[in-house]
N, C-alpha and C positions, 0 to 999 in steps of 0.2 A: 467877795468870795461867797458862793452859795452856802447856806448854813449846813447842808448835808454833805458838802464836799470836804473830806477829811484833810485838814492842813497838816503837813508834817511839822516838825519842830522848827523848821525854817523853810526857805524857798525850795520847792520840790525838785527832786532829780529822779525819783522813782514813783510810779503811779501806785496808789493804795486803793484797793477795791473794798467794797462793803456790801452786806446784805441785811437779812433780818436779825432779830435779837435772840440770844440764848445764853444762859449763865450756868456755871458749874461751881460747886464748892471746892474747897481745897482737896486735892487728890494727887496720886502718884503720876509722874510723867509717863506717858505710854511708851512702848518699846521703840517706836519709830523715832523718838526724840532723844534716845540715850546717846551719850557722847563717847568718843574715843579720842585719845590725845596724839597729836603729831607735832613734834618739836623740830625746828630747823634753825640753823645759824650757829655761829661759833662766837662765844664771848671773848672779851679781852683777858682779864685776870679771873680765872676760875679755880676753885679749890677742888683738887681731885679727891673723890670720896667713894668708898665701897659700901653699898647697901645690899647685904645678903638677903636671900629669901628667908622669911620667917618660918621656923618649924611649926607645923600645924596649920599652915595657910589653906591647904586643900580641904581639910575638914571644916574649917571656919567659913569657907565659901567666898573669901575675898583675897585677892593677891595683894596683901597689905604692903609688901615691899615694893611692888610695882607702883602703887599709889605714892609711896614715899619718894621713889626715884623720879616720878613725873613731877611731883611738887618741887623737889629740889632743883631739877634741871630747868623747869619753867622759870624759876627765880633768876636765872642767869648767873648765879654766884658759884655754881658747882659744875664739875665735870665728872660724870659717873664712870666708874671703873667696874669691870667684871670681877666678882669674888673668886670665881674659878674653883670653888670647893664649898662643901656644906658647912654652914656656921650657924650658931644660935647663941643666945645669951649665956649659955652654960659652957661655951667653948673656952678652952685655955689658949688665949691669944698672946702673941708676941708683937706688940705694936712696932718694934724696930724692924721686924721682918716685913711688915706691910709697908713701912716707910721705905724700905729698900726697893720695894716693887713700885714705888711712885705714889702711894696713897698718903694723903695728909690726915684722913679721918676714916673711921670704920664704924658701921652700924650693923648689929645683929640682934635677933630676938626670936620670940616664940609666942604662939597663941594656944591656949588650952581652955577646955570647956569645964566650968565648975559644976558642982552637983545641982545647983539651982538653974542651970541652963545659960547663965551669963558666961562671957568670955574674958579670960585674963590675958592681957597683952603685956609681955615683958620685953624690954629692950635695953641695950647698952650702947653707949656712944664713946668711942676711944679717940683721943687726939694722938695720932701716930707720930707727930713731930715732937711733942713733949713727952710721949711715951706714958700717958696716963689716961685713966678712965674719967670722962667728964660727966656722964649721966648713967645712972642705973635705976630704972623706974618700972613700976607695975601699974597698969590701969585695968580696972574691971568694968566692963560695959555690957549692955544688952547687944544682941546681934545687930539690931538696926542702927546702932551707933558706932559700929566698927570702922566705917569709912571716916567718920568725924574724928575718931581716935587717931587714925592714921594721919589726918591733916594736922592734928594738934601735936603729934610727935614730930612731924616735919617742921612745924613752927618752932618747937623747942630746939631742934637741931640747928635751924637757921639762927636762932638767938644765941646759942652757945658758941657757934663757930664764926659768926659775923658781927655779933653785938647788936644786930638790928632785929626788930620784930617781924616775923613772917605773917603773911596774909592768907595762908592756905585754909584756915578754919573759918574764913568769912564766906559770904554768899554773894551771888550776882543775880540780878533780875534782867530779863530780856523778853522780847515779844517774838512769838513764833507764828508764822502764817503757813498753814498747810491747806492748799486749795482755797476755799472761801471761809475757812475757820481761823480764828485768831485766839491766842492764849497767852497769858502772862505767866511766865515760869520763874520760880525761885529755886536756885540750885547751889550746890557747893561751888567754891571758886574754880574748881576744875571742870565744872559743867555736869557733874554727876550728882546723884542723890536728890533729884528734884521733886518739886511739887508744882501743881498748877494752881495759881491763886485765883485766876479768872479765865473762863472760856466763853467765847462769844462769836456770833455770826457777824458782828460789827467790829471795825478796827479798834485796836487798843494801842496807844502811843505814849511816849514820854514818861516812863516810870522813873520815880525819884524816891530815894530812901530817906526816912526820918533818921536823925542822928542816933537814936537808941536802937535802930534795927528792927523795931517791932512793927512799925507802920510803913506803908508805901503809898505814895500818891501816883496817880496816872490819869490819862485822858481816855475816856471811853465814848464811843459814838452810839451807844445803845439807845439813847433818847433822840437819835437822828440829828444830833448836833454834837459839837465838842463840849464835853462837860468834865470838870475835874472832880475825881473821887479820891477819898482816902480810905485805906483798908487796913484793918488790924490783922497781921499775919498769924497771930496766935489763935484768935477766935474766929477769924474769917469775916467778922462784921465789917461792913462798908457803909460809907455815907457820902452824900454829895457835899462838896465844899464850895464849888463855884459853878453856878448854873445861871449866869446872867444873860441878858439879851446879847446875841451875837456869839462869837467864838470864845471859849474859855480853854486856855492851853498852857503848856510848858511850865508845870509846877516845879518849885524848888524850895526845900525846907531851909529855914535859917539854922545856924549851928546850934542854937539852944532849943530848937524844935518847937518854938512857940509861934512862929510866923511862916507863912508860905508866900513866896513871890510867884506871881502868875502873869500871863499875857492875856489881856482881855480886849476884845474889839467892841467897846462900848461907844456907840454913836459914831463909828468911823474906823479909822486905822487902828491896828493893834498896838497897844501901849502897855507899859509895865505897871503893876499894882502889887501891893502887899496886903495881906489879910491875916487875922488870927486863925490859928489851927483849931483852937478850942474856944468855945463861948460865943461864937458868932461875931458879928460886927461888919460894917460896910468896908469894902476895899478902899485902901488909901492909894491915890495915884502917885506914881513915882516918876514917870517921864511924861512929857508933853511935847510932841514933835509932829511934823507933817510927814513922817516916815513910818515904817514898820519897825517897832521895837519888840523883841521877843527873846526866847531862850535865856532867861535869867539864871544865874548861879551865884550863890553867896560866896564871898571870900571866907576862909576859915575863921577869921576873927569876927565875922559878922558885921563889920563896919562898912563894907562896900558890896556892890553887886555888879558882876560882869554880865554883859548881855550883847545881843546881836542887833544891829540896826543898819538900814540902808540909807540913813540920813546923809551920807557922803556920796551917794550915787550908786554904791554897791554894798553888799553885806560885809560888814567889818565888826570887830569886837570893841566894845566901849566899857567904861567903868563909871559908876555913879555911886555916891554915898548912899547907904541904906536908908538914910533919912530924907533923901532927895537932894537935888542940886543940879549943877551943870555937868553933864557927862564929858569924859575925856576919851579920845580914841586910844586904844591900846595896841591893836594889831596893825602891822605894816609889812608883814612877810609875804603876802600874796594878794592878788586882786579880789579874791573871794575868801573870806574867813568866817566860819560859823561853827556851831556846836561847841562852845567853850566848856572847859572844866578846869578847876584849879587844884593843884597838888595840896595835900593836907598841910604842908608846911608853908603854903602861900607863896612859894617862890617861883613856881612854874605854871604857865598857861598851856594847856593842850587844846587843840582845835583842829578842824578840817580846813585845809587850805587848798586852793586850786593852783596847780602848776601846769600851765598849758591847758590840756583837756582833762587832766587827771585830778581827782580829789583825794588828798592824802592826809594822814595823821601827821600833825606838826606840833612842835613845842616851842615855846618862847620863854626865855629867862626874863622874868619881870624886872629884875634889877639892871641887867645889861642890855636887854632887847635882842639878844642872840637868838636866832631862829634856826631850827633843825627839822628836816623832814625825816620821819622815822620809818616810812613805808615807801615801797616802790609800786604799789598797786594803783588801780585806776578809779575805784569808786568806794572809798572808805566813808564811814559815818560814825557818829556818836562815840567819841573817845571818853573813857571814864577811868579815873585814877583808882588804883587799889588803895585801901586805907593806910598802908605804910608808904605810899608814894613811889614804890619801886617798879610798878608795872602799870600798864594801861590795857583795858579791854576795849575792843571796838568791833564794828561789823564791816564787812567788805563783800564785794561781789566776786565770786569765783565760779566760772562757768555759767550755769543757769541758776545758781543758788546764792543766797545771802548766807554767809557763815560768820561765826565769831572767831576772833583772834585775840591773843594777848601779845604784848611786846614789852621788852625791857626799855628803859628810857634812852638807851643808846641805840635802839633799833636792831641790836645784833642777835637777840634770841626771840623768836616768834613761835607761838603755839597756836595751832589750829584746832578748834573744837568742832569735830565733825558730826553731822547727823546724816540720815539717809536721804530724806526727800523733803525736808522742811526748810523754809526761809526763816532765818533768825536775825533779828534787828534790834536796835536801840538798847544795847546793854547798859546796865548801871551797876557799878560795884558797890556793895553794901559796906557798912561801917564795921569796926571791931565790935564784937559782942562781949560785954563784961560778964 
């Protein structure tokens, strides 16, 4: 492969263009890249919930209740009902009456501006089945953190009503191509509230989060070849981690954040290596084959690495011990399997499988081998698990554009994150932030 030809994370299905070099510091996402949410599908068992508009939303400048509703609906665990009347955290409510209308839970609140300009967000959550209030809280935030406060409220609601941690207050990274410009975006889990971590006239591919959520690794072609960089998202500082002869690609952090698995083409075909994230040191070779080995991803326990190889004649997913050894083939659900990701509990493999001429998001139970296709689209790429393991984000081709989608693990609830005229690819869902 020519050193200035940008290789995708695995065997190409879409052409990537590139031009000269240009960089930008962290900044706000321009208006053309702002998202709106479109949710489709009907889940199996969903909890009916009412989320009333918050009093004071208009003055605060954010439809906070709409953010909450979108977060809850996207999770697949809730069915939103219309409040049908004005409510807030001071309303005298009768949970039994709402239960009679079919609601299992009810949320109402208010936003008021304090003398120092900050915003006080108050909300209450009622369990209409038990007839009791579950939460009554107040949060004081600066205006710029109001959307994040909404996501955190959504996560509290998810936890109180399902017993599981929500992932709405986490972030996603993805690559945007608009014309001949590329940018690496970091946004909220719903695609809003974003920043540009890097902008360039050259391709950017393969973003991968560090487990602390502070750093991100990616491949940039600004040196006219594939080079792995690591960037601190707080300071914006970036450094080259892998710039060896040939292609350097497909970075993946170890669960403890000390090692990075990479795919290097040193003296021939691309193989897997690991190297320290800090302190330097030579790469340690992990695989040795006469095939292409790429797209490594660590298992959550750090003991093994899943990767893609064509050593069997076509792209399939294999697993090898993180210390090296003989790889074993894992995927058998399609004649083409690539772009692996592992659920946080280590039980489920997500990947792109080819069914006929269609490339679709698929999952495989690693204990039973059961395979399921989650999508019915034709050209999906890059599935990535939410840190709670309940959702996947991926990219797909719709019309003439690449768009981002999320799906529940049963494939029943899908969310499209829409932009106006940009192609969005290679999403990576970030970790929980402590």
